[in-house]
PDB file of N, CA, C and O in Angstrom:
ATOM      1  N   UNK A   1     104.286  85.280 111.273  1.00  0.00           N
ATOM      2  CA  UNK A   1     103.658  86.721 111.475  1.00  0.00           C
ATOM      3  C   UNK A   1     102.767  86.638 112.590  1.00  0.00           C
ATOM      4  O   UNK A   1     101.905  85.766 112.697  1.00  0.00           O
ATOM      5  N   UNK A   2     103.018  87.717 113.575  1.00  0.00           N
ATOM      6  CA  UNK A   2     102.379  87.927 114.816  1.00  0.00           C
ATOM      7  C   UNK A   2     100.800  88.169 114.418  1.00  0.00           C
ATOM      8  O   UNK A   2     100.463  88.666 113.343  1.00  0.00           O
ATOM      9  N   UNK A   3      99.979  87.792 115.331  1.00  0.00           N
ATOM     10  CA  UNK A   3      98.325  87.982 115.324  1.00  0.00           C
ATOM     11  C   UNK A   3      98.258  89.491 114.920  1.00  0.00           C
ATOM     12  O   UNK A   3      99.155  90.241 115.305  1.00  0.00           O
ATOM     13  N   UNK A   4      97.388  89.888 114.276  1.00  0.00           N
ATOM     14  CA  UNK A   4      97.108  91.539 113.909  1.00  0.00           C
ATOM     15  C   UNK A   4      95.844  91.885 114.426  1.00  0.00           C
ATOM     16  O   UNK A   4      94.987  91.002 114.389  1.00  0.00           O
ATOM     17  N   UNK A   5      95.605  92.758 114.804  1.00  0.00           N
ATOM     18  CA  UNK A   5      94.311  93.452 115.515  1.00  0.00           C
ATOM     19  C   UNK A   5      93.593  93.728 114.188  1.00  0.00           C
ATOM     20  O   UNK A   5      94.171  93.857 113.108  1.00  0.00           O
ATOM     21  N   UNK A   6      92.358  93.801 114.372  1.00  0.00           N
ATOM     22  CA  UNK A   6      91.353  93.939 113.276  1.00  0.00           C
ATOM     23  C   UNK A   6      91.718  95.224 112.606  1.00  0.00           C
ATOM     24  O   UNK A   6      91.596  95.366 111.390  1.00  0.00           O
ATOM     25  N   UNK A   7      92.235  96.301 113.515  1.00  0.00           N
ATOM     26  CA  UNK A   7      92.297  97.534 112.774  1.00  0.00           C
ATOM     27  C   UNK A   7      93.715  97.757 111.965  1.00  0.00           C
ATOM     28  O   UNK A   7      93.900  98.649 111.137  1.00  0.00           O
ATOM     29  N   UNK A   8      94.618  96.830 112.348  1.00  0.00           N
ATOM     30  CA  UNK A   8      95.693  96.570 111.482  1.00  0.00           C
ATOM     31  C   UNK A   8      95.392  95.708 110.064  1.00  0.00           C
ATOM     32  O   UNK A   8      95.855  96.056 108.978  1.00  0.00           O
ATOM     33  N   UNK A   9      94.597  94.607 110.246  1.00  0.00           N
ATOM     34  CA  UNK A   9      94.304  94.277 109.036  1.00  0.00           C
ATOM     35  C   UNK A   9      93.443  95.058 108.134  1.00  0.00           C
ATOM     36  O   UNK A   9      93.554  94.936 106.914  1.00  0.00           O
ATOM     37  N   UNK A  10      92.673  95.776 108.623  1.00  0.00           N
ATOM     38  CA  UNK A  10      91.890  96.880 107.924  1.00  0.00           C
ATOM     39  C   UNK A  10      92.645  97.594 107.259  1.00  0.00           C
ATOM     40  O   UNK A  10      92.384  97.713 106.062  1.00  0.00           O
ATOM     41  N   UNK A  11      93.795  98.279 107.809  1.00  0.00           N
ATOM     42  CA  UNK A  11      94.836  99.235 107.410  1.00  0.00           C
ATOM     43  C   UNK A  11      95.602  98.486 106.130  1.00  0.00           C
ATOM     44  O   UNK A  11      95.634  99.055 105.039  1.00  0.00           O
ATOM     45  N   UNK A  12      96.122  97.381 106.293  1.00  0.00           N
ATOM     46  CA  UNK A  12      96.733  96.599 105.371  1.00  0.00           C
ATOM     47  C   UNK A  12      95.857  96.180 104.158  1.00  0.00           C
ATOM     48  O   UNK A  12      96.305  96.088 103.015  1.00  0.00           O
ATOM     49  N   UNK A  13      94.504  95.922 104.524  1.00  0.00           N
ATOM     50  CA  UNK A  13      93.592  95.695 103.353  1.00  0.00           C
ATOM     51  C   UNK A  13      93.582  96.990 102.554  1.00  0.00           C
ATOM     52  O   UNK A  13      93.747  96.906 101.337  1.00  0.00           O
ATOM     53  N   UNK A  14      93.395  98.237 103.149  1.00  0.00           N
ATOM     54  CA  UNK A  14      93.231  99.386 102.377  1.00  0.00           C
ATOM     55  C   UNK A  14      94.565  99.813 101.701  1.00  0.00           C
ATOM     56  O   UNK A  14      94.543 100.658 100.806  1.00  0.00           O
ATOM     57  N   UNK A  15      95.655  99.277 102.089  1.00  0.00           N
ATOM     58  CA  UNK A  15      96.973  99.470 101.366  1.00  0.00           C
ATOM     59  C   UNK A  15      97.077  98.709 100.291  1.00  0.00           C
ATOM     60  O   UNK A  15      97.603  99.107  99.251  1.00  0.00           O
ATOM     61  N   UNK A  16      96.506  97.361 100.475  1.00  0.00           N
ATOM     62  CA  UNK A  16      96.663  96.462  99.347  1.00  0.00           C
ATOM     63  C   UNK A  16      95.733  96.938  98.157  1.00  0.00           C
ATOM     64  O   UNK A  16      96.077  96.892  96.976  1.00  0.00           O
ATOM     65  N   UNK A  17      94.416  97.436  98.651  1.00  0.00           N
ATOM     66  CA  UNK A  17      93.418  98.069  97.600  1.00  0.00           C
ATOM     67  C   UNK A  17      93.846  98.889  96.897  1.00  0.00           C
ATOM     68  O   UNK A  17      93.625  98.830  95.688  1.00  0.00           O
ATOM     69  N   UNK A  18      94.698 100.050  97.533  1.00  0.00           N
ATOM     70  CA  UNK A  18      95.399 101.172  97.103  1.00  0.00           C
ATOM     71  C   UNK A  18      96.342 100.819  95.937  1.00  0.00           C
ATOM     72  O   UNK A  18      96.410 101.366  94.837  1.00  0.00           O
ATOM     73  N   UNK A  19      97.123  99.684  96.465  1.00  0.00           N
ATOM     74  CA  UNK A  19      98.416  99.571  95.472  1.00  0.00           C
ATOM     75  C   UNK A  19      97.678  98.848  94.187  1.00  0.00           C
ATOM     76  O   UNK A  19      98.189  98.987  93.076  1.00  0.00           O
ATOM     77  N   UNK A  20      96.489  98.086  94.344  1.00  0.00           N
ATOM     78  CA  UNK A  20      95.986  97.080  93.455  1.00  0.00           C
ATOM     79  C   UNK A  20      95.501  98.215  92.387  1.00  0.00           C
ATOM     80  O   UNK A  20      95.765  98.126  91.188  1.00  0.00           O
ATOM     81  N   UNK A  21      94.784  99.258  92.942  1.00  0.00           N
ATOM     82  CA  UNK A  21      94.111 100.380  91.909  1.00  0.00           C
ATOM     83  C   UNK A  21      95.224 101.034  91.185  1.00  0.00           C
ATOM     84  O   UNK A  21      95.043 101.289  89.994  1.00  0.00           O
ATOM     85  N   UNK A  22      96.498 101.379  91.816  1.00  0.00           N
ATOM     86  CA  UNK A  22      97.742 102.077  91.196  1.00  0.00           C
ATOM     87  C   UNK A  22      98.225 101.272  89.945  1.00  0.00           C
ATOM     88  O   UNK A  22      98.476 101.758  88.842  1.00  0.00           O
ATOM     89  N   UNK A  23      98.324  99.771  90.359  1.00  0.00           N
ATOM     90  CA  UNK A  23      98.673  98.931  89.279  1.00  0.00           C
ATOM     91  C   UNK A  23      97.632  99.067  87.955  1.00  0.00           C
ATOM     92  O   UNK A  23      98.023  99.185  86.793  1.00  0.00           O
ATOM     93  N   UNK A  24      96.590  99.036  88.274  1.00  0.00           N
ATOM     94  CA  UNK A  24      95.499  98.894  87.303  1.00  0.00           C
ATOM     95  C   UNK A  24      95.478 100.389  86.507  1.00  0.00           C
ATOM     96  O   UNK A  24      95.327 100.453  85.287  1.00  0.00           O
ATOM     97  N   UNK A  25      95.624 101.410  87.241  1.00  0.00           N
ATOM     98  CA  UNK A  25      95.546 102.972  86.740  1.00  0.00           C
ATOM     99  C   UNK A  25      96.779 102.967  85.785  1.00  0.00           C
ATOM    100  O   UNK A  25      96.537 103.107  84.587  1.00  0.00           O
ATOM    101  N   UNK A  26      98.076 102.819  86.184  1.00  0.00           N
ATOM    102  CA  UNK A  26      99.200 103.077  85.490  1.00  0.00           C
ATOM    103  C   UNK A  26      99.152 101.944  84.323  1.00  0.00           C
ATOM    104  O   UNK A  26      99.648 102.214  83.229  1.00  0.00           O
ATOM    105  N   UNK A  27      98.642 100.864  84.523  1.00  0.00           N
ATOM    106  CA  UNK A  27      98.690 100.107  83.199  1.00  0.00           C
ATOM    107  C   UNK A  27      97.858 100.416  82.351  1.00  0.00           C
ATOM    108  O   UNK A  27      98.026 100.046  81.189  1.00  0.00           O
ATOM    109  N   UNK A  28      96.679 101.224  82.744  1.00  0.00           N
ATOM    110  CA  UNK A  28      95.608 101.554  81.545  1.00  0.00           C
ATOM    111  C   UNK A  28      96.302 102.779  80.979  1.00  0.00           C
ATOM    112  O   UNK A  28      96.229 102.804  79.750  1.00  0.00           O
ATOM    113  N   UNK A  29      97.018 103.903  81.566  1.00  0.00           N
ATOM    114  CA  UNK A  29      97.816 104.884  81.021  1.00  0.00           C
ATOM    115  C   UNK A  29      98.735 104.302  80.070  1.00  0.00           C
ATOM    116  O   UNK A  29      98.611 104.648  78.895  1.00  0.00           O
ATOM    117  N   UNK A  30      99.708 103.410  80.409  1.00  0.00           N
ATOM    118  CA  UNK A  30     100.503 102.775  79.470  1.00  0.00           C
ATOM    119  C   UNK A  30      99.924 102.579  78.165  1.00  0.00           C
ATOM    120  O   UNK A  30     100.341 103.050  77.107  1.00  0.00           O
ATOM    121  N   UNK A  31      98.761 101.718  78.369  1.00  0.00           N
ATOM    122  CA  UNK A  31      98.132 101.190  77.153  1.00  0.00           C
ATOM    123  C   UNK A  31      97.598 102.250  76.353  1.00  0.00           C
ATOM    124  O   UNK A  31      97.665 102.180  75.126  1.00  0.00           O
ATOM    125  N   UNK A  32      97.014 103.336  77.003  1.00  0.00           N
ATOM    126  CA  UNK A  32      96.487 104.303  76.224  1.00  0.00           C
ATOM    127  C   UNK A  32      97.214 105.305  75.720  1.00  0.00           C
ATOM    128  O   UNK A  32      96.595 106.157  75.083  1.00  0.00           O
ATOM    129  N   UNK A  33      98.440 105.427  75.849  1.00  0.00           N
ATOM    130  CA  UNK A  33      99.261 106.424  75.048  1.00  0.00           C
ATOM    131  C   UNK A  33     100.084 105.816  74.047  1.00  0.00           C
ATOM    132  O   UNK A  33     100.506 104.670  74.204  1.00  0.00           O
ATOM    133  N   UNK A  34     100.351 106.513  73.003  1.00  0.00           N
ATOM    134  CA  UNK A  34     101.191 106.056  71.907  1.00  0.00           C
ATOM    135  C   UNK A  34     102.812 106.578  71.959  1.00  0.00           C
ATOM    136  O   UNK A  34     103.711 106.157  71.231  1.00  0.00           O
ATOM    137  N   UNK A  35     102.928 107.577  72.985  1.00  0.00           N
ATOM    138  CA  UNK A  35     104.352 108.051  73.258  1.00  0.00           C
ATOM    139  C   UNK A  35     105.086 106.896  73.666  1.00  0.00           C
ATOM    140  O   UNK A  35     104.614 106.452  74.712  1.00  0.00           O
ATOM    141  N   UNK A  36     106.070 106.229  73.239  1.00  0.00           N
ATOM    142  CA  UNK A  36     106.927 105.490  73.618  1.00  0.00           C
ATOM    143  C   UNK A  36     107.743 105.546  75.311  1.00  0.00           C
ATOM    144  O   UNK A  36     107.956 104.683  76.162  1.00  0.00           O
ATOM    145  N   UNK A  37     107.978 106.769  75.235  1.00  0.00           N
ATOM    146  CA  UNK A  37     108.620 107.129  76.658  1.00  0.00           C
ATOM    147  C   UNK A  37     107.590 107.171  77.738  1.00  0.00           C
ATOM    148  O   UNK A  37     107.780 106.584  78.803  1.00  0.00           O
ATOM    149  N   UNK A  38     106.491 107.858  77.490  1.00  0.00           N
ATOM    150  CA  UNK A  38     105.534 107.846  78.354  1.00  0.00           C
ATOM    151  C   UNK A  38     105.002 106.192  78.934  1.00  0.00           C
ATOM    152  O   UNK A  38     104.822 105.841  80.100  1.00  0.00           O
ATOM    153  N   UNK A  39     104.840 105.378  77.658  1.00  0.00           N
ATOM    154  CA  UNK A  39     104.280 104.144  77.939  1.00  0.00           C
ATOM    155  C   UNK A  39     105.297 103.390  78.600  1.00  0.00           C
ATOM    156  O   UNK A  39     104.927 102.492  79.357  1.00  0.00           O
ATOM    157  N   UNK A  40     106.534 103.606  78.440  1.00  0.00           N
ATOM    158  CA  UNK A  40     107.530 102.811  79.405  1.00  0.00           C
ATOM    159  C   UNK A  40     107.591 103.390  80.878  1.00  0.00           C
ATOM    160  O   UNK A  40     107.899 102.648  81.812  1.00  0.00           O
ATOM    161  N   UNK A  41     107.292 104.724  81.070  1.00  0.00           N
ATOM    162  CA  UNK A  41     107.198 105.251  82.417  1.00  0.00           C
ATOM    163  C   UNK A  41     106.004 104.811  83.291  1.00  0.00           C
ATOM    164  O   UNK A  41     106.080 104.513  84.483  1.00  0.00           O
ATOM    165  N   UNK A  42     104.857 104.814  82.505  1.00  0.00           N
ATOM    166  CA  UNK A  42     103.878 104.255  83.007  1.00  0.00           C
ATOM    167  C   UNK A  42     103.826 102.939  83.558  1.00  0.00           C
ATOM    168  O   UNK A  42     103.480 102.637  84.700  1.00  0.00           O
ATOM    169  N   UNK A  43     104.216 102.160  82.606  1.00  0.00           N
ATOM    170  CA  UNK A  43     104.502 100.611  82.659  1.00  0.00           C
ATOM    171  C   UNK A  43     105.417 100.530  83.992  1.00  0.00           C
ATOM    172  O   UNK A  43     105.018  99.901  84.972  1.00  0.00           O
ATOM    173  N   UNK A  44     106.741 101.239  83.982  1.00  0.00           N
ATOM    174  CA  UNK A  44     107.420 100.924  85.243  1.00  0.00           C
ATOM    175  C   UNK A  44     106.878 101.140  86.379  1.00  0.00           C
ATOM    176  O   UNK A  44     106.998 100.337  87.304  1.00  0.00           O
ATOM    177  N   UNK A  45     106.141 102.358  86.484  1.00  0.00           N
ATOM    178  CA  UNK A  45     105.266 102.738  87.757  1.00  0.00           C
ATOM    179  C   UNK A  45     104.326 101.741  88.139  1.00  0.00           C
ATOM    180  O   UNK A  45     104.189 101.358  89.301  1.00  0.00           O
ATOM    181  N   UNK A  46     103.692 101.329  87.186  1.00  0.00           N
ATOM    182  CA  UNK A  46     102.788  99.969  87.283  1.00  0.00           C
ATOM    183  C   UNK A  46     103.416  98.639  87.907  1.00  0.00           C
ATOM    184  O   UNK A  46     102.755  97.839  88.569  1.00  0.00           O
ATOM    185  N   UNK A  47     104.645  98.514  87.641  1.00  0.00           N
ATOM    186  CA  UNK A  47     105.515  97.335  88.159  1.00  0.00           C
ATOM    187  C   UNK A  47     105.795  97.333  89.387  1.00  0.00           C
ATOM    188  O   UNK A  47     105.783  96.353  90.131  1.00  0.00           O
ATOM    189  N   UNK A  48     106.135  98.742  89.731  1.00  0.00           N
ATOM    190  CA  UNK A  48     106.713  99.123  91.171  1.00  0.00           C
ATOM    191  C   UNK A  48     105.520  99.172  92.169  1.00  0.00           C
ATOM    192  O   UNK A  48     105.704  98.969  93.370  1.00  0.00           O
ATOM    193  N   UNK A  49     104.305  99.443  91.653  1.00  0.00           N
ATOM    194  CA  UNK A  49     103.278  99.256  92.564  1.00  0.00           C
ATOM    195  C   UNK A  49     102.855  97.697  92.701  1.00  0.00           C
ATOM    196  O   UNK A  49     102.383  97.266  93.752  1.00  0.00           O
ATOM    197  N   UNK A  50     103.059  96.894  91.568  1.00  0.00           N
ATOM    198  CA  UNK A  50     102.854  95.420  91.839  1.00  0.00           C
ATOM    199  C   UNK A  50     103.933  95.022  92.887  1.00  0.00           C
ATOM    200  O   UNK A  50     103.636  94.259  93.806  1.00  0.00           O
ATOM    201  N   UNK A  51     105.192  95.540  92.753  1.00  0.00           N
ATOM    202  CA  UNK A  51     106.040  95.001  93.454  1.00  0.00           C
ATOM    203  C   UNK A  51     105.533  95.162  95.162  1.00  0.00           C
ATOM    204  O   UNK A  51     105.460  94.278  96.015  1.00  0.00           O
ATOM    205  N   UNK A  52     105.230  96.630  95.273  1.00  0.00           N
ATOM    206  CA  UNK A  52     104.812  96.735  96.682  1.00  0.00           C
ATOM    207  C   UNK A  52     103.879  95.875  97.161  1.00  0.00           C
ATOM    208  O   UNK A  52     103.968  95.264  98.226  1.00  0.00           O
ATOM    209  N   UNK A  53     102.770  95.808  96.196  1.00  0.00           N
ATOM    210  CA  UNK A  53     101.518  94.811  96.598  1.00  0.00           C
ATOM    211  C   UNK A  53     102.175  93.426  97.080  1.00  0.00           C
ATOM    212  O   UNK A  53     101.860  92.835  98.112  1.00  0.00           O
ATOM    213  N   UNK A  54     102.988  93.079  96.302  1.00  0.00           N
ATOM    214  CA  UNK A  54     103.443  91.658  96.457  1.00  0.00           C
ATOM    215  C   UNK A  54     104.054  91.706  97.699  1.00  0.00           C
ATOM    216  O   UNK A  54     103.740  90.816  98.489  1.00  0.00           O
ATOM    217  N   UNK A  55     104.852  92.537  98.048  1.00  0.00           N
ATOM    218  CA  UNK A  55     105.848  92.503  99.049  1.00  0.00           C
ATOM    219  C   UNK A  55     104.793  92.587 100.452  1.00  0.00           C
ATOM    220  O   UNK A  55     104.934  91.823 101.407  1.00  0.00           O
ATOM    221  N   UNK A  56     103.941  93.437 100.396  1.00  0.00           N
ATOM    222  CA  UNK A  56     103.076  93.543 101.466  1.00  0.00           C
ATOM    223  C   UNK A  56     102.278  92.051 101.640  1.00  0.00           C
ATOM    224  O   UNK A  56     102.349  91.384 102.672  1.00  0.00           O
ATOM    225  N   UNK A  57     101.596  91.702 100.575  1.00  0.00           N
ATOM    226  CA  UNK A  57     101.042  90.337 100.552  1.00  0.00           C
ATOM    227  C   UNK A  57     101.658  89.451 101.144  1.00  0.00           C
ATOM    228  O   UNK A  57     101.178  88.909 102.139  1.00  0.00           O
ATOM    229  N   UNK A  58     102.935  89.104 100.609  1.00  0.00           N
ATOM    230  CA  UNK A  58     103.737  88.041 100.935  1.00  0.00           C
ATOM    231  C   UNK A  58     104.051  87.880 102.517  1.00  0.00           C
ATOM    232  O   UNK A  58     104.250  86.794 103.062  1.00  0.00           O
ATOM    233  N   UNK A  59     104.063  89.257 103.224  1.00  0.00           N
ATOM    234  CA  UNK A  59     104.214  89.115 104.923  1.00  0.00           C
ATOM    235  C   UNK A  59     102.954  88.630 105.558  1.00  0.00           C
ATOM    236  O   UNK A  59     102.949  88.258 106.731  1.00  0.00           O
ATOM    237  N   UNK A  60     101.730  88.624 104.699  1.00  0.00           N
ATOM    238  CA  UNK A  60     100.579  88.076 105.404  1.00  0.00           C
ATOM    239  C   UNK A  60     100.658  86.555 105.365  1.00  0.00           C
ATOM    240  O   UNK A  60      99.924  85.969 106.160  1.00  0.00           O
ATOM    241  N   UNK A  61     101.455  85.800 104.541  1.00  0.00           N
ATOM    242  CA  UNK A  61     101.276  84.382 104.278  1.00  0.00           C
ATOM    243  C   UNK A  61     101.997  83.873 105.497  1.00  0.00           C
ATOM    244  O   UNK A  61     102.097  82.662 105.694  1.00  0.00           O
TER     245      UNK A  61
END
């Protein structure tokens, strides 16, 4: 990966923080509902955000 500026690194860090928060929030929603359809939907959304996080993070390595 090419060298990133401090501003770019801060933006990526913000993106990763946001994705991490979304993973946690949708997992919490999935755990807190008894409706199976909602539980699955929230879990799927959480997994999608985890995939986004992992994809961005892997580019930094």
